[in-house]
N, CA, C, O and the ligand as a Tripos MOL2 file, in Angstrom:
@<TRIPOS>MOLECULE
protein
  313   311    79     0     0
PROTEIN
NO_CHARGES

@<TRIPOS>ATOM
      1 N          30.4110   97.9960  217.7060 N.3       1 MET1
      2 CA         30.5570   99.3730  217.2400 C.3       1 MET1
      3 C          30.6840  100.3200  218.4290 C.2       1 MET1
      4 O          30.0810  100.1060  219.4800 O.2       1 MET1
      5 N          31.4830  101.3720  218.2380 N.am      2 LYS2
      6 CA         31.5880  102.4150  219.2470 C.3       2 LYS2
      7 C          31.3600  103.7620  218.5750 C.2       2 LYS2
      8 O          31.5930  103.9270  217.3770 O.2       2 LYS2
      9 N          30.9050  104.7110  219.3660 N.am      3 THR3
     10 CA         30.6350  106.0410  218.8280 C.3       3 THR3
     11 C          31.6540  107.0250  219.3690 C.2       3 THR3
     12 O          31.8330  107.1490  220.5810 O.2       3 THR3
     13 N          32.3230  107.7280  218.4540 N.am      4 MET4
     14 CA         33.2600  108.7610  218.8460 C.3       4 MET4
     15 C          32.8770  110.0240  218.0860 C.2       4 MET4
     16 O          32.5740  109.9780  216.8940 O.2       4 MET4
     17 N          32.8930  111.1520  218.7910 N.am      5 THR5
     18 CA         32.4670  112.3850  218.1350 C.3       5 THR5
     19 C          33.6630  113.1230  217.5280 C.2       5 THR5
     20 O          34.8240  112.8870  217.8640 O.2       5 THR5
     21 N          33.3090  114.0230  216.6230 N.am      6 CYS6
     22 CA         34.2940  114.9280  216.0280 C.3       6 CYS6
     23 C          35.0870  115.6290  217.1320 C.2       6 CYS6
     24 O          36.3080  115.7490  217.0420 O.2       6 CYS6
     25 N          34.3920  116.0900  218.1720 N.am      7 LYS7
     26 CA         35.0410  116.7870  219.2910 C.3       7 LYS7
     27 C          36.0630  115.9050  220.0030 C.2       7 LYS7
     28 O          37.1540  116.3560  220.3510 O.2       7 LYS7
     29 N          35.6950  114.6400  220.2150 N.am      8 GLN8
     30 CA         36.6060  113.7300  220.9160 C.3       8 GLN8
     31 C          37.8790  113.4980  220.1030 C.2       8 GLN8
     32 O          38.9140  113.1120  220.6450 O.2       8 GLN8
     33 N          37.7850  113.7400  218.7950 N.am      9 LEU9
     34 CA         38.9430  113.5420  217.9170 C.3       9 LEU9
     35 C          39.5830  114.8740  217.5370 C.2       9 LEU9
     36 O          40.2900  114.9600  216.5330 O.2       9 LEU9
     37 N          39.3400  115.9050  218.3300 N.am     10 GLY10
     38 CA         40.0180  117.1770  218.1270 C.3      10 GLY10
     39 C          39.2870  118.1660  217.2460 C.2      10 GLY10
     40 O          39.8040  119.2480  216.9700 O.2      10 GLY10
     41 N          38.0940  117.8160  216.8000 N.am     11 GLY11
     42 CA         37.3290  118.7220  215.9390 C.3      11 GLY11
     43 C          36.3720  119.5920  216.7300 C.2      11 GLY11
     44 O          36.2940  119.4800  217.9530 O.2      11 GLY11
     45 N          35.6370  120.4660  216.0350 N.am     12 PRO12
     46 CA         34.7860  121.4470  216.7110 C.3      12 PRO12
     47 C          33.3150  121.0510  216.8600 C.2      12 PRO12
     48 O          32.5860  121.7680  217.5460 O.2      12 PRO12
     49 N          32.8330  119.9570  216.2630 N.am     13 CYS13
     50 CA         31.3860  119.7060  216.2950 C.3      13 CYS13
     51 C          31.0500  118.3630  216.9440 C.2      13 CYS13
     52 O          31.9410  117.6140  217.3450 O.2      13 CYS13
     53 N          29.7670  118.0750  217.0400 N.am     14 ASP14
     54 CA         29.3170  116.8580  217.7200 C.3      14 ASP14
     55 C          28.9560  115.7400  216.7410 C.2      14 ASP14
     56 O          28.2470  114.7980  217.0940 O.2      14 ASP14
     57 N          29.4500  115.8550  215.5140 N.am     15 HIS15
     58 CA         29.2060  114.7980  214.5280 C.3      15 HIS15
     59 C          29.7130  113.4570  215.0700 C.2      15 HIS15
     60 O          30.8080  113.3870  215.6270 O.2      15 HIS15
     61 N          28.9200  112.3990  214.9070 N.am     16 GLN16
     62 CA         29.2900  111.1030  215.4770 C.3      16 GLN16
     63 C          29.7970  110.1260  214.4230 C.2      16 GLN16
     64 O          29.1980  109.9630  213.3600 O.2      16 GLN16
     65 N          30.9050  109.4870  214.7410 N.am     17 HIS17
     66 CA         31.4250  108.4020  213.9120 C.3      17 HIS17
     67 C          31.1250  107.0940  214.6290 C.2      17 HIS17
     68 O          31.4720  106.9350  215.7990 O.2      17 HIS17
     69 N          30.4920  106.1660  213.9460 N.am     18 ARG18
     70 CA         30.2450  104.8410  214.5460 C.3      18 ARG18
     71 C          31.1340  103.8410  213.8250 C.2      18 ARG18
     72 O          30.9080  103.5170  212.6600 O.2      18 ARG18
     73 N          32.1590  103.3510  214.5420 N.am     19 GLU19
     74 CA         33.1800  102.5120  213.9060 C.3      19 GLU19
     75 C          33.5520  101.3290  214.7950 C.2      19 GLU19
     76 O          33.2630  101.3050  215.9910 O.2      19 GLU19
     77 N          34.1980  100.3550  214.1710 N.am     20 GLN20
     78 CA         34.6330   99.1480  214.9000 C.3      20 GLN20
     79 C          35.9760   99.3520  215.5920 C.2      20 GLN20
     80 O          36.2080   98.8150  216.6750 O.2      20 GLN20
     81 N          36.8670  100.1350  214.9590 N.am     21 THR21
     82 CA         38.2070  100.2870  215.5180 C.3      21 THR21
     83 C          38.6050  101.7610  215.5880 C.2      21 THR21
     84 O          38.0140  102.6140  214.9260 O.2      21 THR21
     85 N          39.6210  102.0380  216.4070 N.am     22 ALA22
     86 CA         40.1260  103.4020  216.5410 C.3      22 ALA22
     87 C          40.6760  103.9040  215.2010 C.2      22 ALA22
     88 O          40.4910  105.0680  214.8480 O.2      22 ALA22
     89 N          41.3530  103.0210  214.4590 N.am     23 ASP23
     90 CA         41.8970  103.4340  213.1610 C.3      23 ASP23
     91 C          40.7880  103.8880  212.2190 C.2      23 ASP23
     92 O          40.9340  104.8720  211.4940 O.2      23 ASP23
     93 N          39.6740  103.1510  212.2420 N.am     24 GLN24
     94 CA         38.5450  103.5280  211.3830 C.3      24 GLN24
     95 C          37.9510  104.8580  211.8190 C.2      24 GLN24
     96 O          37.5640  105.6760  210.9830 O.2      24 GLN24
     97 N          37.8780  105.0730  213.1250 N.am     25 ALA25
     98 CA         37.3320  106.3320  213.6360 C.3      25 ALA25
     99 C          38.2330  107.5060  213.2320 C.2      25 ALA25
    100 O          37.7450  108.5750  212.8640 O.2      25 ALA25
    101 N          39.5480  107.2940  213.3060 N.am     26 ILE26
    102 CA         40.5020  108.3450  212.9210 C.3      26 ILE26
    103 C          40.3850  108.6350  211.4260 C.2      26 ILE26
    104 O          40.4090  109.7940  211.0120 O.2      26 ILE26
    105 N          40.2590  107.5910  210.6240 N.am     27 LYS27
    106 CA         40.0900  107.7980  209.1730 C.3      27 LYS27
    107 C          38.7760  108.4970  208.8640 C.2      27 LYS27
    108 O          38.7140  109.3640  207.9920 O.2      27 LYS27
    109 N          37.7210  108.1140  209.5850 N.am     28 ALA28
    110 CA         36.4070  108.7490  209.3850 C.3      28 ALA28
    111 C          36.4760  110.2270  209.7420 C.2      28 ALA28
    112 O          35.8720  111.0680  209.0750 O.2      28 ALA28
    113 N          37.2210  110.5330  210.8040 N.am     29 GLN29
    114 CA         37.3780  111.9280  211.2180 C.3      29 GLN29
    115 C          38.1610  112.7130  210.1610 C.2      29 GLN29
    116 O          37.8080  113.8450  209.8300 O.2      29 GLN29
    117 N          39.2150  112.1080  209.6420 N.am     30 ASP30
    118 CA         40.0110  112.7400  208.5930 C.3      30 ASP30
    119 C          39.1170  113.0800  207.3960 C.2      30 ASP30
    120 O          39.1940  114.1750  206.8380 O.2      30 ASP30
    121 N          38.2710  112.1210  207.0160 N.am     31 ARG31
    122 CA         37.3580  112.3090  205.8880 C.3      31 ARG31
    123 C          36.3430  113.4040  206.2190 C.2      31 ARG31
    124 O          36.0630  114.2680  205.3880 O.2      31 ARG31
    125 N          35.7970  113.3640  207.4280 N.am     32 HIS32
    126 CA         34.8070  114.3490  207.8740 C.3      32 HIS32
    127 C          35.4000  115.7640  207.8290 C.2      32 HIS32
    128 O          34.7490  116.6940  207.3530 O.2      32 HIS32
    129 N          36.6390  115.9250  208.3260 N.am     33 LEU33
    130 CA         37.2850  117.2460  208.3220 C.3      33 LEU33
    131 C          37.4350  117.7520  206.8950 C.2      33 LEU33
    132 O          37.1350  118.9110  206.6080 O.2      33 LEU33
    133 N          37.8980  116.8830  205.9980 N.am     34 LYS34
    134 CA         38.0850  117.2850  204.5950 C.3      34 LYS34
    135 C          36.7660  117.6840  203.9610 C.2      34 LYS34
    136 O          36.6910  118.6770  203.2370 O.2      34 LYS34
    137 N          35.7110  116.8940  204.2390 N.am     35 GLU35
    138 CA         34.4030  117.1790  203.6580 C.3      35 GLU35
    139 C          33.8590  118.5110  204.1630 C.2      35 GLU35
    140 O          33.3330  119.3050  203.3830 O.2      35 GLU35
    141 N          33.9830  118.7550  205.4610 N.am     36 MET36
    142 CA         33.4560  119.9910  206.0370 C.3      36 MET36
    143 C          34.1850  121.2040  205.4660 C.2      36 MET36
    144 O          33.5530  122.1910  205.0890 O.2      36 MET36
    145 N          35.5200  121.1300  205.4020 N.am     37 VAL37
    146 CA         36.2990  122.2540  204.8850 C.3      37 VAL37
    147 C          36.0070  122.4520  203.3950 C.2      37 VAL37
    148 O          35.8940  123.5840  202.9250 O.2      37 VAL37
    149 N          35.8870  121.3430  202.6570 N.am     38 ALA38
    150 CA         35.5620  121.4370  201.2280 C.3      38 ALA38
    151 C          34.1980  122.0850  201.0180 C.2      38 ALA38
    152 O          33.9630  122.7300  199.9970 O.2      38 ALA38
    153 N          33.2970  121.9100  201.9910 N.am     39 ALA39
    154 CA         31.9550  122.4950  201.8990 C.3      39 ALA39
    155 C          31.9350  123.9490  202.3740 C.2      39 ALA39
    156 O          30.8800  124.5830  202.3960 O.2      39 ALA39
    157 N          33.1090  124.4780  202.7560 N.am     40 GLY40
    158 CA         33.1990  125.8880  203.1160 C.3      40 GLY40
    159 C          33.1540  126.1700  204.6060 C.2      40 GLY40
    160 O          33.0450  127.3260  205.0140 O.2      40 GLY40
    161 N          33.2370  125.1190  205.4320 N.am     41 ASP41
    162 CA         33.2000  125.3050  206.8820 C.3      41 ASP41
    163 C          34.5850  125.7000  207.3830 C.2      41 ASP41
    164 O          35.5530  124.9630  207.1900 O.2      41 ASP41
    165 N          34.6800  126.8680  208.0300 N.am     42 THR42
    166 CA         35.9910  127.3250  208.5040 C.3      42 THR42
    167 C          36.3020  126.8140  209.9140 C.2      42 THR42
    168 O          37.4650  126.7800  210.3160 O.2      42 THR42
    169 N          35.2650  126.4140  210.6720 N.am     43 ALA43
    170 CA         35.4750  125.9340  212.0480 C.3      43 ALA43
    171 C          36.3290  124.6610  212.0710 C.2      43 ALA43
    172 O          37.0200  124.3910  213.0530 O.2      43 ALA43
    173 N          36.2780  123.8810  210.9810 N.am     44 HIS44
    174 CA         37.0300  122.6280  210.9370 C.3      44 HIS44
    175 C          38.4390  122.7930  210.3740 C.2      44 HIS44
    176 O          39.2170  121.8390  210.3650 O.2      44 HIS44
    177 N          38.7710  123.9860  209.9100 N.am     45 GLU45
    178 CA         40.0890  124.1780  209.2780 C.3      45 GLU45
    179 C          41.2690  123.9160  210.2170 C.2      45 GLU45
    180 O          42.2120  123.2260  209.8280 O.2      45 GLU45
    181 N          41.2380  124.4600  211.4680 N.am     46 PRO46
    182 CA         42.4010  124.1910  212.3480 C.3      46 PRO46
    183 C          42.5950  122.7010  212.6080 C.2      46 PRO46
    184 O          43.7260  122.2160  212.6210 O.2      46 PRO46
    185 N          41.4930  121.9710  212.8170 N.am     47 ALA47
    186 CA         41.5960  120.5270  213.0860 C.3      47 ALA47
    187 C          42.1330  119.7920  211.8650 C.2      47 ALA47
    188 O          42.9030  118.8420  212.0000 O.2      47 ALA47
    189 N          41.7300  120.2290  210.6740 N.am     48 LEU48
    190 CA         42.2350  119.5950  209.4510 C.3      48 LEU48
    191 C          43.7250  119.8680  209.2900 C.2      48 LEU48
    192 O          44.4880  118.9820  208.9030 O.2      48 LEU48
    193 N          44.1360  121.1030  209.5890 N.am     49 THR49
    194 CA         45.5560  121.4490  209.5070 C.3      49 THR49
    195 C          46.3770  120.5870  210.4640 C.2      49 THR49
    196 O          47.4570  120.1070  210.1210 O.2      49 THR49
    197 N          45.8370  120.3990  211.6830 N.am     50 GLU50
    198 CA         46.5290  119.5560  212.6610 C.3      50 GLU50
    199 C          46.6170  118.1080  212.1760 C.2      50 GLU50
    200 O          47.6480  117.4510  212.3200 O.2      50 GLU50
    201 N          45.5190  117.6280  211.6010 N.am     51 MET51
    202 CA         45.4860  116.2480  211.1180 C.3      51 MET51
    203 C          46.5250  116.0650  210.0080 C.2      51 MET51
    204 O          47.2430  115.0660  209.9850 O.2      51 MET51
    205 N          46.6010  117.0310  209.0890 N.am     52 LYS52
    206 CA         47.5980  116.9540  208.0050 C.3      52 LYS52
    207 C          49.0040  116.9660  208.5760 C.2      52 LYS52
    208 O          49.8820  116.2490  208.0960 O.2      52 LYS52
    209 N          49.2220  117.7930  209.6170 N.am     53 GLY53
    210 CA         50.5320  117.8710  210.2590 C.3      53 GLY53
    211 C          50.9470  116.5250  210.8310 C.2      53 GLY53
    212 O          52.1200  116.1530  210.7930 O.2      53 GLY53
    213 N          49.9500  115.7880  211.3690 N.am     54 ARG54
    214 CA         50.2520  114.4700  211.9530 C.3      54 ARG54
    215 C          50.6820  113.4800  210.8840 C.2      54 ARG54
    216 O          51.5750  112.6660  211.1190 O.2      54 ARG54
    217 N          50.0550  113.5400  209.7010 N.am     55 TRP55
    218 CA         50.4640  112.6220  208.6190 C.3      55 TRP55
    219 C          51.9020  112.9370  208.2150 C.2      55 TRP55
    220 O          52.6790  112.0360  207.9020 O.2      55 TRP55
    221 N          52.2490  114.2320  208.2260 N.am     56 LYS56
    222 CA         53.5980  114.6440  207.7900 C.3      56 LYS56
    223 C          54.6510  114.3400  208.8280 C.2      56 LYS56
    224 O          55.8090  114.0880  208.4920 O.2      56 LYS56
    225 N          54.2510  114.3630  210.1070 N.am     57 HIS57
    226 CA         55.2120  114.1400  211.1890 C.3      57 HIS57
    227 C          54.7360  112.9770  212.0520 C.2      57 HIS57
    228 O          54.2870  113.1730  213.1820 O.2      57 HIS57
    229 N          54.8380  111.7580  211.5070 N.am     58 PRO58
    230 CA         54.2500  110.6000  212.1920 C.3      58 PRO58
    231 C          54.8210  110.3480  213.5830 C.2      58 PRO58
    232 O          54.1220  109.8210  214.4490 O.2      58 PRO58
    233 N          56.0780  110.7170  213.8100 N.am     59 ILE59
    234 CA         56.6620  110.4460  215.1310 C.3      59 ILE59
    235 C          56.0370  111.3700  216.1870 C.2      59 ILE59
    236 O          55.5590  110.9110  217.2250 O.2      59 ILE59
    237 N          56.0490  112.6870  215.9010 N.am     60 SER60
    238 CA         55.4810  113.6180  216.8800 C.3      60 SER60
    239 C          53.9610  113.4940  216.9350 C.2      60 SER60
    240 O          53.3450  113.8350  217.9440 O.2      60 SER60
    241 N          53.3530  113.0040  215.8450 N.am     61 GLY61
    242 CA         51.9010  112.8230  215.8500 C.3      61 GLY61
    243 C          51.4650  111.5720  216.5940 C.2      61 GLY61
    244 O          50.2810  111.3780  216.8670 O.2      61 GLY61
    245 N          52.4390  110.7240  216.9210 N.am     62 MET62
    246 CA         52.1260  109.4270  217.5310 C.3      62 MET62
    247 C          51.4140  109.5650  218.8760 C.2      62 MET62
    248 O          50.5400  108.7630  219.2080 O.2      62 MET62
    249 N          51.7910  110.5860  219.6450 N.am     63 GLY63
    250 CA         51.1580  110.7920  220.9450 C.3      63 GLY63
    251 C          49.6520  110.9800  220.7940 C.2      63 GLY63
    252 O          48.8680  110.4530  221.5830 O.2      63 GLY63
    253 N          49.2590  111.7360  219.7740 N.am     64 TRP64
    254 CA         47.8380  111.9770  219.5320 C.3      64 TRP64
    255 C          47.1220  110.6740  219.1720 C.2      64 TRP64
    256 O          46.0190  110.4120  219.6510 O.2      64 TRP64
    257 N          47.7560  109.8650  218.3290 N.am     65 TYR65
    258 CA         47.1460  108.5890  217.9330 C.3      65 TYR65
    259 C          46.9520  107.6770  219.1330 C.2      65 TYR65
    260 O          45.9090  107.0450  219.3010 O.2      65 TYR65
    261 N          48.0050  107.6270  219.9720 N.am     66 ARG66
    262 CA         47.9100  106.7740  221.1640 C.3      66 ARG66
    263 C          46.7600  107.2360  222.0410 C.2      66 ARG66
    264 O          45.9860  106.4170  222.5370 O.2      66 ARG66
    265 N          46.6400  108.5600  222.2390 N.am     67 ALA67
    266 CA         45.5650  109.1030  223.0770 C.3      67 ALA67
    267 C          44.2010  108.7900  222.4550 C.2      67 ALA67
    268 O          43.2660  108.4170  223.1640 O.2      67 ALA67
    269 N          44.0900  108.9410  221.1310 N.am     68 ALA68
    270 CA         42.8190  108.6640  220.4550 C.3      68 ALA68
    271 C          42.4600  107.1830  220.5870 C.2      68 ALA68
    272 O          41.2980  106.8380  220.8050 O.2      68 ALA68
    273 N          43.4630  106.3110  220.4560 N.am     69 LYS69
    274 CA         43.2090  104.8650  220.5770 C.3      69 LYS69
    275 C          42.8090  104.4950  221.9910 C.2      69 LYS69
    276 O          41.9340  103.6560  222.2060 O.2      69 LYS69
    277 N          43.4760  105.1430  222.9740 N.am     70 ARG70
    278 CA         43.1530  104.8670  224.3780 C.3      70 ARG70
    279 C          41.7260  105.3450  224.6710 C.2      70 ARG70
    280 O          40.9610  104.6430  225.3320 O.2      70 ARG70
    281 N          41.3680  106.5370  224.1790 N.am     71 ASP71
    282 CA         40.0150  107.0540  224.3810 C.3      71 ASP71
    283 C          38.9890  106.1230  223.7440 C.2      71 ASP71
    284 O          37.9390  105.8440  224.3220 O.2      71 ASP71
    285 N          39.3110  105.6500  222.5470 N.am     72 PHE72
    286 CA         38.3810  104.7600  221.8430 C.3      72 PHE72
    287 C          38.1910  103.4590  222.6200 C.2      72 PHE72
    288 O          37.0750  102.9600  222.7670 O.2      72 PHE72
    289 N          39.3180  102.9180  223.1170 N.am     73 ALA73
    290 CA         39.2670  101.6480  223.8650 C.3      73 ALA73
    291 C          38.4280  101.7950  225.1260 C.2      73 ALA73
    292 O          37.7980  100.8350  225.5720 O.2      73 ALA73
    293 N          38.4180  103.0070  225.7090 N.am     74 ALA74
    294 CA         37.6990  103.2380  226.9620 C.3      74 ALA74
    295 C          36.1980  103.4520  226.7530 C.2      74 ALA74
    296 O          35.4260  103.4430  227.7110 O.2      74 ALA74
    297 N          35.7910  103.6440  225.4950 N.am     75 LEU75
    298 CA         34.3750  103.8930  225.2280 C.3      75 LEU75
    299 C          33.5650  102.6070  225.4020 C.2      75 LEU75
    300 O          34.0730  101.5090  225.1760 O.2      75 LEU75
    301 N          32.2920  102.7550  225.8080 N.am     76 PRO76
    302 CA         31.4300  101.5670  225.8770 C.3      76 PRO76
    303 C          31.0230  101.1150  224.4720 C.2      76 PRO76
    304 O          30.9350  101.9250  223.5490 O.2      76 PRO76
    305 N          30.7790   99.8250  224.3290 N.am     77 GLN77
    306 CA         30.2480   99.3180  223.0670 C.3      77 GLN77
    307 C          28.8130   99.8180  222.8990 C.2      77 GLN77
    308 O          28.0580   99.8730  223.8700 O.2      77 GLN77
    309 N          28.4380  100.1790  221.6800 N.am     78 ASP78
    310 CA         27.0570  100.5960  221.4200 C.3      78 ASP78
    311 C          26.1310   99.3870  221.4660 C.2      78 ASP78
    312 O          24.9230   99.5270  221.2730 O.2      78 ASP78
    313 ZN         33.0140  118.0330  212.9060 Zn       79 ZN79
@<TRIPOS>BOND
     1     1     2 1
     2     2     3 1
     3     3     4 2
     4     3     5 am
     5     5     6 1
     6     6     7 1
     7     7     8 2
     8     7     9 am
     9     9    10 1
    10    10    11 1
    11    11    12 2
    12    11    13 am
    13    13    14 1
    14    14    15 1
    15    15    16 2
    16    15    17 am
    17    17    18 1
    18    18    19 1
    19    19    20 2
    20    19    21 am
    21    21    22 1
    22    22    23 1
    23    23    24 2
    24    23    25 am
    25    25    26 1
    26    26    27 1
    27    27    28 2
    28    27    29 am
    29    29    30 1
    30    30    31 1
    31    31    32 2
    32    31    33 am
    33    33    34 1
    34    34    35 1
    35    35    36 2
    36    35    37 am
    37    37    38 1
    38    38    39 1
    39    39    40 2
    40    39    41 am
    41    41    42 1
    42    42    43 1
    43    43    44 2
    44    43    45 am
    45    45    46 1
    46    46    47 1
    47    47    48 2
    48    47    49 am
    49    49    50 1
    50    50    51 1
    51    51    52 2
    52    51    53 am
    53    53    54 1
    54    54    55 1
    55    55    56 2
    56    55    57 am
    57    57    58 1
    58    58    59 1
    59    59    60 2
    60    59    61 am
    61    61    62 1
    62    62    63 1
    63    63    64 2
    64    63    65 am
    65    65    66 1
    66    66    67 1
    67    67    68 2
    68    67    69 am
    69    69    70 1
    70    70    71 1
    71    71    72 2
    72    71    73 am
    73    73    74 1
    74    74    75 1
    75    75    76 2
    76    75    77 am
    77    77    78 1
    78    78    79 1
    79    79    80 2
    80    79    81 am
    81    81    82 1
    82    82    83 1
    83    83    84 2
    84    83    85 am
    85    85    86 1
    86    86    87 1
    87    87    88 2
    88    87    89 am
    89    89    90 1
    90    90    91 1
    91    91    92 2
    92    91    93 am
    93    93    94 1
    94    94    95 1
    95    95    96 2
    96    95    97 am
    97    97    98 1
    98    98    99 1
    99    99   100 2
   100    99   101 am
   101   101   102 1
   102   102   103 1
   103   103   104 2
   104   103   105 am
   105   105   106 1
   106   106   107 1
   107   107   108 2
   108   107   109 am
   109   109   110 1
   110   110   111 1
   111   111   112 2
   112   111   113 am
   113   113   114 1
   114   114   115 1
   115   115   116 2
   116   115   117 am
   117   117   118 1
   118   118   119 1
   119   119   120 2
   120   119   121 am
   121   121   122 1
   122   122   123 1
   123   123   124 2
   124   123   125 am
   125   125   126 1
   126   126   127 1
   127   127   128 2
   128   127   129 am
   129   129   130 1
   130   130   131 1
   131   131   132 2
   132   131   133 am
   133   133   134 1
   134   134   135 1
   135   135   136 2
   136   135   137 am
   137   137   138 1
   138   138   139 1
   139   139   140 2
   140   139   141 am
   141   141   142 1
   142   142   143 1
   143   143   144 2
   144   143   145 am
   145   145   146 1
   146   146   147 1
   147   147   148 2
   148   147   149 am
   149   149   150 1
   150   150   151 1
   151   151   152 2
   152   151   153 am
   153   153   154 1
   154   154   155 1
   155   155   156 2
   156   155   157 am
   157   157   158 1
   158   158   159 1
   159   159   160 2
   160   159   161 am
   161   161   162 1
   162   162   163 1
   163   163   164 2
   164   163   165 am
   165   165   166 1
   166   166   167 1
   167   167   168 2
   168   167   169 am
   169   169   170 1
   170   170   171 1
   171   171   172 2
   172   171   173 am
   173   173   174 1
   174   174   175 1
   175   175   176 2
   176   175   177 am
   177   177   178 1
   178   178   179 1
   179   179   180 2
   180   179   181 am
   181   181   182 1
   182   182   183 1
   183   183   184 2
   184   183   185 am
   185   185   186 1
   186   186   187 1
   187   187   188 2
   188   187   189 am
   189   189   190 1
   190   190   191 1
   191   191   192 2
   192   191   193 am
   193   193   194 1
   194   194   195 1
   195   195   196 2
   196   195   197 am
   197   197   198 1
   198   198   199 1
   199   199   200 2
   200   199   201 am
   201   201   202 1
   202   202   203 1
   203   203   204 2
   204   203   205 am
   205   205   206 1
   206   206   207 1
   207   207   208 2
   208   207   209 am
   209   209   210 1
   210   210   211 1
   211   211   212 2
   212   211   213 am
   213   213   214 1
   214   214   215 1
   215   215   216 2
   216   215   217 am
   217   217   218 1
   218   218   219 1
   219   219   220 2
   220   219   221 am
   221   221   222 1
   222   222   223 1
   223   223   224 2
   224   223   225 am
   225   225   226 1
   226   226   227 1
   227   227   228 2
   228   227   229 am
   229   229   230 1
   230   230   231 1
   231   231   232 2
   232   231   233 am
   233   233   234 1
   234   234   235 1
   235   235   236 2
   236   235   237 am
   237   237   238 1
   238   238   239 1
   239   239   240 2
   240   239   241 am
   241   241   242 1
   242   242   243 1
   243   243   244 2
   244   243   245 am
   245   245   246 1
   246   246   247 1
   247   247   248 2
   248   247   249 am
   249   249   250 1
   250   250   251 1
   251   251   252 2
   252   251   253 am
   253   253   254 1
   254   254   255 1
   255   255   256 2
   256   255   257 am
   257   257   258 1
   258   258   259 1
   259   259   260 2
   260   259   261 am
   261   261   262 1
   262   262   263 1
   263   263   264 2
   264   263   265 am
   265   265   266 1
   266   266   267 1
   267   267   268 2
   268   267   269 am
   269   269   270 1
   270   270   271 1
   271   271   272 2
   272   271   273 am
   273   273   274 1
   274   274   275 1
   275   275   276 2
   276   275   277 am
   277   277   278 1
   278   278   279 1
   279   279   280 2
   280   279   281 am
   281   281   282 1
   282   282   283 1
   283   283   284 2
   284   283   285 am
   285   285   286 1
   286   286   287 1
   287   287   288 2
   288   287   289 am
   289   289   290 1
   290   290   291 1
   291   291   292 2
   292   291   293 am
   293   293   294 1
   294   294   295 1
   295   295   296 2
   296   295   297 am
   297   297   298 1
   298   298   299 1
   299   299   300 2
   300   299   301 am
   301   301   302 1
   302   302   303 1
   303   303   304 2
   304   303   305 am
   305   305   306 1
   306   306   307 1
   307   307   308 2
   308   307   309 am
   309   309   310 1
   310   310   311 1
   311   311   312 2
@<TRIPOS>SUBSTRUCTURE
     1 MET1         2 RESIDUE 1 A MET
     2 LYS2         6 RESIDUE 1 A LYS
     3 THR3        10 RESIDUE 1 A THR
     4 MET4        14 RESIDUE 1 A MET
     5 THR5        18 RESIDUE 1 A THR
     6 CYS6        22 RESIDUE 1 A CYS
     7 LYS7        26 RESIDUE 1 A LYS
     8 GLN8        30 RESIDUE 1 A GLN
     9 LEU9        34 RESIDUE 1 A LEU
    10 GLY10       38 RESIDUE 1 A GLY
    11 GLY11       42 RESIDUE 1 A GLY
    12 PRO12       46 RESIDUE 1 A PRO
    13 CYS13       50 RESIDUE 1 A CYS
    14 ASP14       54 RESIDUE 1 A ASP
    15 HIS15       58 RESIDUE 1 A HIS
    16 GLN16       62 RESIDUE 1 A GLN
    17 HIS17       66 RESIDUE 1 A HIS
    18 ARG18       70 RESIDUE 1 A ARG
    19 GLU19       74 RESIDUE 1 A GLU
    20 GLN20       78 RESIDUE 1 A GLN
    21 THR21       82 RESIDUE 1 A THR
    22 ALA22       86 RESIDUE 1 A ALA
    23 ASP23       90 RESIDUE 1 A ASP
    24 GLN24       94 RESIDUE 1 A GLN
    25 ALA25       98 RESIDUE 1 A ALA
    26 ILE26      102 RESIDUE 1 A ILE
    27 LYS27      106 RESIDUE 1 A LYS
    28 ALA28      110 RESIDUE 1 A ALA
    29 GLN29      114 RESIDUE 1 A GLN
    30 ASP30      118 RESIDUE 1 A ASP
    31 ARG31      122 RESIDUE 1 A ARG
    32 HIS32      126 RESIDUE 1 A HIS
    33 LEU33      130 RESIDUE 1 A LEU
    34 LYS34      134 RESIDUE 1 A LYS
    35 GLU35      138 RESIDUE 1 A GLU
    36 MET36      142 RESIDUE 1 A MET
    37 VAL37      146 RESIDUE 1 A VAL
    38 ALA38      150 RESIDUE 1 A ALA
    39 ALA39      154 RESIDUE 1 A ALA
    40 GLY40      158 RESIDUE 1 A GLY
    41 ASP41      162 RESIDUE 1 A ASP
    42 THR42      166 RESIDUE 1 A THR
    43 ALA43      170 RESIDUE 1 A ALA
    44 HIS44      174 RESIDUE 1 A HIS
    45 GLU45      178 RESIDUE 1 A GLU
    46 PRO46      182 RESIDUE 1 A PRO
    47 ALA47      186 RESIDUE 1 A ALA
    48 LEU48      190 RESIDUE 1 A LEU
    49 THR49      194 RESIDUE 1 A THR
    50 GLU50      198 RESIDUE 1 A GLU
    51 MET51      202 RESIDUE 1 A MET
    52 LYS52      206 RESIDUE 1 A LYS
    53 GLY53      210 RESIDUE 1 A GLY
    54 ARG54      214 RESIDUE 1 A ARG
    55 TRP55      218 RESIDUE 1 A TRP
    56 LYS56      222 RESIDUE 1 A LYS
    57 HIS57      226 RESIDUE 1 A HIS
    58 PRO58      230 RESIDUE 1 A PRO
    59 ILE59      234 RESIDUE 1 A ILE
    60 SER60      238 RESIDUE 1 A SER
    61 GLY61      242 RESIDUE 1 A GLY
    62 MET62      246 RESIDUE 1 A MET
    63 GLY63      250 RESIDUE 1 A GLY
    64 TRP64      254 RESIDUE 1 A TRP
    65 TYR65      258 RESIDUE 1 A TYR
    66 ARG66      262 RESIDUE 1 A ARG
    67 ALA67      266 RESIDUE 1 A ALA
    68 ALA68      270 RESIDUE 1 A ALA
    69 LYS69      274 RESIDUE 1 A LYS
    70 ARG70      278 RESIDUE 1 A ARG
    71 ASP71      282 RESIDUE 1 A ASP
    72 PHE72      286 RESIDUE 1 A PHE
    73 ALA73      290 RESIDUE 1 A ALA
    74 ALA74      294 RESIDUE 1 A ALA
    75 LEU75      298 RESIDUE 1 A LEU
    76 PRO76      302 RESIDUE 1 A PRO
    77 GLN77      306 RESIDUE 1 A GLN
    78 ASP78      310 RESIDUE 1 A ASP
    79 ZN79       313 GROUP 0 **** ****
């Protein structure tokens, strides 16, 4: 397991995701952003908008995914 924070994935807070793979961490972040915004948190709105933009534009969003995967790979195992 590795720990990646909301901030490391482009969000505004220090919420921690503990996941096995970068894809899982990205999905957990997507879920976290949706949950926070649904709960009325406005600080997470820009990050959620960016995340939605990446789903819509997978080619231009690819750079972000690669960076997130590289960051995840560089993290120490918990
Ligand atoms: Zn957060």
